Every structure is written in structure tokens, then in C-alpha cells.
N, C-alpha and C positions, 0 to 999 in steps of 0.2 A: 547185563552188560558191564564191562569194566568202565570206570569213570572216564578213562582216556578215550573211549570209543564214542562218547556222547558229545555232540556239538551244541553248545549253549549259546553261541553267537560271538560276535566281535565287539570290542569296545567302540570302534568306529563303524558306524552302520554302512559306510561306503564299502567296507571290506566284505560285507555280505553279498556284494554283487561281483566279486572277483572271479567267481566261476559259477556255472549253472547249478551244481549240486548245492552250494551254499544258498544261492538265490531261491532254489526250490524249497529248501528247508526253512529259509526266512519267511517266505510267503505262506507256507503251510502252517507255521506256528505263530504267526504274528497276531498280536492282540491290539485292537484299536481301543484307546481310552474311552471310557463310558461317556465323557462329556464332549467327544469329537464326533461330529456328523459329517461323513465323507461327502454326502450329497450337497451340503452347504458349500463345500470347496469346489465340487464339480460344476455347480451352477453359478458360482461367483457371488453367492450370498456372503461367503467368508473368503478372505485371501491372506490373512496373517495368522501364523502360528507362533506362539511365544511361550517361554517357560525356562526353568533353570537348565543349566548344562546337564546333559545326560538323561533328560526326561523323555527323549525319543523323537525329537523334532526331525532330525535327518532321516531316521528310520521311517517315520510317518510319511515324509515327502516321497521317499523311495517306494513305499508301499502304495501311495496314491498313484505314482507313475505306473506301477505294474497294473493296478486295477483299471485306471482310465484307459491305458493303451491296449486293453483287451478289445476295445472297439477298433476295428481296422481303419476307421476314419479319423482316429485321434493320434496325434504325435506329441511327444514330450521331450523337453530339453532342460538341462541344468546349467545355471550360472552360479559358480562358486566364488564368493567374494574373497575369502582368505586364500584359497588355492590359486586363483587366477589373478591375484592382485598383490604384487610385491611392493616393497617400500619404494623402489625406484618408480614403479607404476603410479603409486599414490602421489609422489612428488610431481610427476608429469601431469597427472589428473588435476592437481591443484594449480599448477602453472598455466595449464590450458584454460581453466576456469577463469583465472585472472585475465588472460589474454583475449577472452571473448569480447571484452570491452576495450574500445580504442584507448590506447595509453594517453592520447592527448586529452581525453575526457575523464581520465581516471588517475588517481594518485598512484604513482609508480611504487611507492613503498607500502601500499595497502595490500591486504590479502582478500581474496574473494570469500564471501560468506555464503555463496549460492552455487550449488553444483547441479541444480535441477536441469538446466539446458544441456549440460554435458551428459547427464543420465538419459534424457529424452533422446538425444542423438544416438547414444549407445544402443538403446532398445530398438529404435527405428532401423538402424543399420543391422543389428543382430537379426531382427525378424525378416527383413528383406533378403539378407544373405542366406538365412536358414531355408527360406522358401525356394530360392534359386538353386542352392546346392543340393537340396533334397527333392527337387521336382515336386514340391508340395503346393497344391493349388488351394490356398486359403482364399484367394480372390480371383475374379475373372481376369484373364490375362489380356486386358484391353489396353487402349492408349494411355489411360491414367496409370495403370500398373507399370507400363514401360517408362512413363515419365518419372514415377517414383523410384524405380530401379536406377534410372539415369541420375536422378537427384542425389541419391546416397552414394552413387558410384563415381561422381565427378571429382570427388576428393580422393586422392590416392592414400590408402591406408593398408596396413597388413592385418587382415581379419583372421586372427588366430584365436586360441583359447584365452589369451591374455586380454583382459579388459582394456588396458591402455592402447593396445594395438588397433582398436577400433576408432581411435581418436586421431583427428588430423592435427597438423602442426599449425597453431594459430599465432598470428603476429599482428598486433594493433587491431584486433577484432576481425582480421581477414585471413583467408586460407587460399592456398594455391589450388587451382582447379584445372581440369581438362575442359577447355572452353567448348570444344565440339560436343562432348557428352552433355555438358550443362545446357547447351542450346535446346536440346530435346525437351527439357523440363521448363526452362524459363522463356523459350521462344526467341531468344537473342543470344549472340555469341559475345561474351564479355571481351573487351579489347585488351585488357591488361592481364589476363589470366588470373585475376584475383576477384574474390567476392566476400562480402561480409558473411561470417559464419552464421550469425543469427538469421539472416535472410534465407540461407539454405535450409536451416531447421524449420523456419516458418513455412517455407514452400513445401517441404516434405510433409508437414502436418496437414497442410491444405490438400495435398494430393492424396494423403491417407483417407481423408474424409470423403473424397470423390470415388473411392474404390467400391466395387460391388462384391461383398463377401459371399463366399460359398458356404452356406450354413450347414452343409453336410459334413464339413471338415472342422477340426478343432486343434488348436495348439496350446499346450500347457507349458508355461515357462516357470520352472521351480528355481527360486533364488535362495541360496543357502549360505551358511558359514559367515553370517554377519557378526564377526567377532572383533573386539576392541582390546588392544593391549597398550599399557602405559609404558612409553620409553622416555619421553619428555613432554612437557606441557604443550609445546607448539604442535608436535605431531599428533598428540592425543586429541587436541581440539580440532585439528584438521580432519582426522579420521572420524571423529564423532559427527562432524558436519557432513562428511561424505555419506555416512550411513544414514544420518537423519534425512538427507535429501533423496536417498534411494528409497526410503520408506514413503516419503511424500510423493515421489514419482510413481511408485507402485499403485498408490491410491488414485492418482490422476489418470494413469493409463487404463486401469480397470474401469474407472467411471466413464472415460471417453469411449473405450471399446464397447462398453455396455450400451451407451447412447447410440452408437453407430451400428450396433448389431454385428460387430466384428468378433469372430470366434477365437479370440486370443485371451488367455487367462494367466495372469501373473500371480503366483502364490509364493509368499516370502516367509521365511522363518527367522526368528531373532531371539537371542537370549534375553532373559529378564534383566540381568545386570547391565547389559548393553543399552536396553531401553532407558533404564534409570540414568545412565551417563549421558545418553543422547538428549534427554529432555532438558538438560542443563545448558544446552548451546543454542537455545532459541527455536522458534517455530513450534506450533502446537501439533504434536503427533499422537498424544495419548488418546484423544477422542477417536481418531480414525482407527487406532489399534483396538480400542474397546468396541467400536461399532462393527468393525469388519474382521476382528480377530478372535481366536480361541486360545485360551491358555491350557497347555497340557498339564494335567495334574492327576496324580495317582492316589492322593490321600483321601479323596471323597468316598469313604466306604465305612459301613458299620455292619456288624454281624460276625459270622464265623470267619476267623482269619484264614482258614484254609480256602475260602472262596474269594480272598482278596485278589484283585487283578494281577498283582506282582507275583503272588504264589501261583496263580493260574498260568502265568508266562512260563514258570519252571515246569509245570505239569505238561503244558503244550510241547515244550522242547523234549521232554522225556518220552511223550507219546510219539512224537515225530521220529525220535531216535530208534524206537522199537517198532515203528510203523504200525501203531495200534489205533483203532478208532477211538474217538472221544465220546465217552458216555459215563454215567455215574459210577459204574462198576470199575472200569479201567482207570478212571481219574483217581478214585480212592485207593485202589490197589497199587498203582504205580508210585504214588506219593509215599505210601507206607513202606513200600519195598526199598526205595532209595533213601528214605529218611526214617529208619527203623526206631531211632531214639525219639520217642514222642516228647520227652522232656530232657533238656540238656542245660548245662551251665546253671547249676543250683536250682533245678526244677522249672526252668523257663520252657514253655512250649516251643518246639523247634521253629514253627512258622512265625511266632512272635519274636524269637531271637533273630531270625533272618531279617525281618522287617525293621526291627529297632536298631540293626546295625547298618541300615541303608539310609539314604535320603529320599526314600520313596521314589526311586528312579530305576528304570530297566537297566541302565548302565551299571548300577551298583550290584544288581542281581547277577549280571553277566560276569563282572569282575570277581565277585565273591565265589561263584561256583567254578570259574575257570582256575582261580588260584588253588581251590581245594582239589580239583582233579589233577592239576599239575604237581601238587605236593604228594598225592597218593594215587597215581595213575592206575594202579592195579587193584585198588579197592573196588568193591561192588556196591558201596553205599556211602552216604555222607553221615558219619558218626560224630560224636563229641570229640573224639581223638583227632579227626580230620579238621574240624572247626578250630580247635584249640591251636593246632599247628600253624594256622595261617593268620592269626589275629594281628601280629605285628606287621606282616607283609601287607595285609589288606588295609591296615590303618595307614601305613606309609603311602600306598597307592591312592588312597582316598584323600589324604592331605595334598598330594600332588595335584589332584583334580580340583580341590578347593583353591589352591594357589593359582591355577589357570584362570579361575573366575576373578580372583583378587587382582590379577594383572590388568584388569580394566581400570584400576585405581592406583596401584602402587608399582614401583619398579622392583627389580630383583633384590637389590640391597635392602630396601624397606621390608620386603617379605621375609628376608632372613632375620631381620630384627624382630619382626612379629613372632616368629617361631620361638625366639628366646624368651618371650613373655610367658608362654605356656609350658615351656620345657621344664620338667621336674617340679611343676607347681601343683595346683589343685584342680580338680574337675568341677568344683562348685565354689562360687564366690559372689560377692556383692560388687556393686559399682565402686563403693569406697575401697574395697579390697583391691580392685583392679587399679585404681588410682595410686594406691600405695606401692603396688608392685611396679607400676610404670615409673614412678618417681625413683624408686630404689635402683632399678636397672639403668635408668637414664644417666646416672652418675658416671657410668663407664661406657655408655653407648650413645654417641651423639645422634644417631639416627632416631632413637626414641625420644631424645630431648627435643627434637624438632616437633614431634607430635605434641609434646607438653607445651612448648613455647607457643605453638599455634592454636592451642586449646582444642585439639582435634581428637581427644580420647573418646568422647561420645560418638563422634563420626566413625572412628575405627570400630567401635563395638557394633554400631549400626551396620556397617559393611560386613563385618564378620557374621553378623546375624543373617544378613540377606543372602549370603552364600552357604548358610547352614553350618558354619563352624560352631556357633554357640546358639543356645536357646534360653528359655526361661523355665524355672521350676519354682512353684510356690503352692501354698495351701490355702484353700478357700473354705471358710466355715459355712456350713449349711444351717438352716433354721432349727434343726433338731440337735445342734451341737457337734455333729460330726464334721470332720475336715476331709476335703477331697484334694488329692494331688492334681495340680494343673501343670501340664507340660506344653510349652509353646515353642513351635519352630516355624520358620517361614515356609518350609515344604509341607507343613500340615495346614497351611492356609492362614496363618497368623502373620500379617504383613509387617508389623513393627515390633521391635524389642521393647520390653518394659524395663527401663533403667532403674526403677524403684523396687524391682523384685530381684530375687536371686538369679544368677546367671549360671548356666551349666555348659560344659564342653560336650560336644556330641560324643556319644558312647563309643563310636567306632574310632575316634581320634585319640582316646585315652592311651592306648598302647604306644602310639607314635611319640607322644609327648612325655611318656612315662609319668603321667599326672597321677596324683594320689586319689584314690577313691575308696576310703576305708570307713570303718564303723565310727571312729572318733569324729571324722569330718561330718558324717551324717548326723551324729548326735549334736554337734555344734550347730548344724543347719536347723535341726528341730528346735533347739533352744532359742535360736535367733528368731524363729517364727512363733515361739511361745505356744506350742501345741503339744499335746501328749497322746492323743488318739488319732490314728490315721487309717485310711484305707486307700488302695490304689486302683486307678482306672487305666485304661490304655491311652488316655490323653485325648 
């Protein structure tokens, strides 16, 4: 087949579901990470997925949805935080959280630090509306169900795909209600058409506990796109708290549904860098993430690199394209056919070259191969010529991805300043080298001088490390006098940067920054480490 005829997937996993042909190819060629057990999520043993951007969280949620809904008694639904929650929505979300408390009892200039009640209301309203609109019988439709429907319906809201449209307008802790509808739930008709919002939430929770679940049915709510972007400190702190309490409420609802035998399962995915940011705004969330979460990781592998899961993803897509069965013979033949150059780029095995130019994420594999087939659509294989032609473009696209993750901490102007640090510089340096570079550039760039003035250079390096822009490279002397190269990256499972060791720019980003990576620099690196004999491992 020509490269243009092969479907390797989309950068955004949601696009895989845009038509049935893509959905079928996606499901047929999908590879579940070795450390993820789908049964844990199906049974509510686990309900958090976390990992770096591009590791396949959204794809895995979509795959779970397809697998779980094969059961005719199972329904699935998606709540997308970023797509369904605009800046105006978040402002409203924040103001309503403040208004839950009576202003006479609350400092008018204060901001709410707690969004739990708002999220609890959202999910109760969402579940009731879903069951009513889809004629889905999760519960026996008795008087208690009718009372719960009335309870969440007595407040007039526009239930659309936007999260904020599920929220009532709250003033001084009260909301306007339809008193006749409210009477069904509360047993009396309020005289002034107003009720305390917290009273309505508590009544809805009480009615939920009185329901009789239909254990033959199940509803899986997949909550995705928990992304955090820095625009200013006020909005950043607000959004971090909104996401924090969404995580807290996911835990509370799953625990409560489990206790009551209610067949509703809330499964939430969140980026690693968002978790790091959220942990700084109070409330303990890391324990519940550790207890009930699974980190998606593709680096946990040793052995023949052709058997690496990410290489297997490529093979699965090729087999799906040619509609071939998956066995040892076809797996070996198809890889050799489409990757005929066993060694490329100065003798590097092709599978090693592919992996070392990624962040060990499926998204990088998709980007890498899609750029290659776009550059040479009529070729019938991926050769060194093809790979060489896309180095700059792949590097640029990869940096754009890294910047998306850095937006959790820096605004766009600061990110432009960070680019200037590495542009035309070196691919290997020490912490002292970095400080000198930062000082030199800050003389003409105020944005960088702010980093120096606030003594945040180490924090900048830590954040660059946590999104995979930089890593560590050093030599470790063995007992027999030999020295082993140690390469450390966050996506290989090394959580923290070693500031006392040499720092390296990710190989895939070198073309974008036009960073030097020459023999003289390597010799200087060796001299600084005071070694003469080396051998290299895969890290």
C-alpha cells in the first residue's frame, strides 16, 4: 500500500469517532497499556486515569465506552470539561459557588474556595435528566423517583451540553423555584417561590438514598479534558480549585454509589501536570488518586524493542490497513516491509530511532507517521529519506505540544521568552551553564529577568523536566571501573530532575531550537565528567 492509504489515527482521539470506518479501525487496532486492567474500571475498583498529555487517556476512555456498551444493559455518557466549559461558564460557576452562602453571613469581597456542592448538584441533575430523556431505568420508577425528578426540576435551568447551563441562578443562598413542583418533593408549597439552594441539594441526596436501583442496568459517566491553562493568577487559582473539587466529588459519588448499590460509575481522566498544579490549592487529592487511579505509562518495558507496545501499535495499524490477521509471521513481515531500513541515522535500529524521538506516547507515534506519509504520500515504505525530511516539522509540532502542557504554569509571553533560552544554544548543559545563559539573555528581556528576580530558575527547569522538554544524562561508575550512561526522563519513570547532573534537551526538540549537538560538545561533556571509557545502554 502507498503511505497515504494507511490510517494511523488522529492526534485527538475524539476524531476517531467521527465516522464508523474510523471507529472500527480504532477499536480493531487499539492496544491497552500493560498496567491498565479494564475490569478494575468496570467494577469501580479504579476510577481515575492520569498521565502526561498524549499518553492515550481520552483514547482509553473511548475504548472503555465501546467495550462496556457491548452489554445491552449498559449506557455510557461523556462530560467534557474543556469543551463544555467556557471562560464565561467558569465565571458563572465561581459566582454561583459564592452565592450559595447567604451574603449576610459571608464577606461580600471573599471568593469561594469550595465548589463541591455545585458539582454534586450538577451530577445529580445530569443523571436524572439522562435517565428521563433516554428512558433509561436505572431505578424503580416509584414515588421516591418522582420526588427526585421534581426536586431537581423545580429550579428552572437550561440543561444543554454546557456545564453552567445546569446551574440555577443563586442569590443570597436562595434560588427561584416552581413551588407546585417543589411541593411533590418537600410536602409543602413554599409561599415566596424561593428556597435555600443547599436545602434542595440535601433533599435530592436524601431522595437518592431512598431509591431502589435496578442492578441489571449500568451507567458509566466518563469525565474528560480536565485541562488547566494559565491566563492570570486569579483565573488560574479559580480553575485549579474547580478541577480539584471535581476530583473530590468523583471520589465522593463513587463511594456513595457503591455503598447504596447504585449502578452509576464515574470515571475521570486528568493530566499529570494538572494534578501537580491542583495539589497546590489545598485539599488532599493525591491519596485518592493513588488509591483509585492508574497512571498510563508506556515506558515499563525491557527486551526486544520490536515488541515494545508503541511499536506494536504501529504494527496493529498496518495489519488493520491491510486487513491481515495478527500472528508472528504477519507481524514480522509487515514491519520489515514498511520499515526496510533496519538501521538508519548513523546505524541506529529503526525501532530505537522511533522510540527515542518520542515521549513514549501513542500521540507522538501518530504524529511522527502522519507527518511522514503526508511528506511522501506515494512512497510504499518509511525509509531514512522519509524520516530525514520531517525532522524539523516533527520537532516544531512536538514543541507546540510541550507548550500546551507548560500553559498550566506560564502565559504566552513567558513561553516565548523560554523559547529564546534554548534557541541556537546547546543540547547539553549544566545548571551553572543554564544560570549564565539566563543572566545573559535577561539583560535584554525583562520577561526572563522576572524569573531571575524571583529566583525561579530551578522551578523553571523542574517544570520543563516534568513535561519532557529536558532530561538528565550522566555517567555512573561500576565496581569494575566501567562507566554506564544514565539517561533520565520523567516519561521513563524518573519523577524528579537532578540539578547536580548534566541536563539534556530532548532529542526530538533539537531541530526546532537549532541547538548544537556536535563532537566538541560531547568531548567537553566527557571531560567535565572525568571519564575516558564508556558504554551505552538504552537508559
